[in-house]
C-alpha positions, -999 to 999 in steps of 0.1 A, spaced: 113 472 -261 147 477 -277 138 451 -303 106 468 -312 123 501 -316 149 488 -339 128 465 -360 113 478 -393 83 461 -409 89 443 -442 64 466 -459 83 497 -448 116 481 -460 101 475 -494 90 512 -495 125 524 -485 141 501 -511 118 515 -538 126 551 -529 164 545 -526 165 528 -560 145 556 -576 119 530 -586 145 518 -612 151 481 -606 123 466 -586 94 448 -600 64 452 -578 41 425 -590 7 434 -603 -15 409 -585 -50 418 -596 -75 394 -580 -99 375 -603 -135 384 -596 -169 378 -611 -179 406 -634 -214 417 -640 -225 410 -676 -227 448 -684 -192 454 -669 -178 425 -688 -193 437 -721 -181 472 -715 -145 460 -708 -146 437 -738 -155 466 -760 -128 487 -745 -102 460 -752 -113 452 -787 -114 487 -801 -89 489 -829 -87 526 -835 -53 540 -846 -32 547 -815 -24 583 -823 -28 605 -792 -49 636 -794 -32 668 -781 -45 703 -780 -20 712 -807 10 698 -826 31 721 -805 18 706 -773 24 671 -786 60 678 -794 65 696 -761 52 666 -741 72 641 -761 103 663 -758 100 665 -720 92 629 -714 116 612 -738 149 620 -720 135 606 -687 130 573 -704 162 572 -725 181 548 -701 152 523 -701 144 525 -739 176 537 -757 162 535 -792 146 568 -800 119 554 -823 109 527 -798 108 553 -771 86 577 -790 62 549 -800 60 538 -764 52 572 -751 26 579 -778 10 546 -770 10 553 -732 -6 587 -739 -32 573 -762 -43 544 -740 -43 566 -709 -63 592 -727 -90 568 -739 -93 554 -704 -96 588 -688 -63 585 -670 -34 609 -665 -6 596 -688 20 606 -661 1 584 -636 4 555 -660 41 561 -665 46 561 -627 27 529 -624 48 512 -651 79 525 -634 69 507 -602 54 476 -617 79 466 -643 107 492 -644 97 495 -681 106 459 -689 85 446 -717 89 410 -708 87 413 -670 69 384 -653 61 385 -616 61 356 -592 23 353 -596 24 354 -634 16 391 -641 30 401 -674 45 430 -693 49 467 -688 17 470 -667 19 436 -651 -14 423 -662 -27 390 -649 -34 364 -676 -69 356 -663 -81 390 -678 -75 376 -713 -100 348 -706 -125 372 -690 -126 401 -714 -103 393 -743 -95 366 -769 -70 338 -768 -47 353 -795 -41 385 -776 -5 386 -763 1 405 -730 37 411 -740 26 431 -770 31 468 -762 -3 481 -772 -22 451 -759 -5 453 -725 -12 490 -721 -48 486 -734 -55 460 -707 -36 478 -680 -54 511 -685 -88 495 -689 -83 475 -657 -72 506 -637 -102 525 -650 -124 496 -640 -110 497 -604 -114 535 -603 -150 531 -613 -156 504 -586 -140 527 -560 -159 558 -572 -127 576 -581 -107 567 -550 -72 564 -565 -57 550 -533 -81 521 -532 -80 516 -570 -42 513 -570 -45 488 -541 -68 467 -561 -45 469 -591 -16 456 -571 -36 431 -550 -28 450 -518 -61 468 -511 -60 487 -478 -22 488 -476 -5 522 -481 30 511 -495 21 505 -531 -3 534 -537 22 558 -521 52 545 -541 32 549 -574 21 584 -563 57 593 -556 69 580 -590 41 599 -607 48 632 -590 86 631 -586 97 614 -618 69 620 -643 55 653 -633 45 676 -662 39 712 -655 11 716 -680 -10 684 -680 -23 676 -715 -54 658 -702 -74 660 -670 -75 628 -649 -111 616 -646 -116 610 -608 -148 618 -590 -134 616 -555 -96 623 -555 -77 611 -525 -46 625 -510 -25 594 -505 -2 611 -480 -31 614 -456 -38 576 -457 
């Protein structure tokens, strides 16, 4: 009895470590599971990946664009010290999140947890880059010359994959994040991403609306 009272599950320990570190130094491997895609889904994802439109995010106004960048940039300064690189990164995150129907702050929270904003992060299972994308996706929906360590390529894949999982789960963010991390049904990863999103990357005037058909309150899981 005493032993059971004092023991803490490994999953809870991982969650406490993430919180205590402010999500700043731990790579939580993106372990998306390879699965057979319907031909229509594969075609749709291939189109989403191959679109080569200029990565310039669309804001309601130039003032709103500057406001968002000004608010987000200082939060990322320790991770990306170079101002030009930091602004390019933020604009690309916003653009890729926007085109996938995702909240840019959610994507920032996911990157914080997955790679701690390390461009060349590689997990123990081989997931790569900022959004920890598994290489099998390149074979399924991309082309051999695409490099998952390239900023825009990695974010394009990551956002497209998360959108795919949201569609599969009919907008259930909890389950979609579980699929993204390869931990479907377990609360630790979705809750840590949600905490990073809300506590570190909150924005009091969202520039875009997240496209979810059935929002889920993670804290209730």
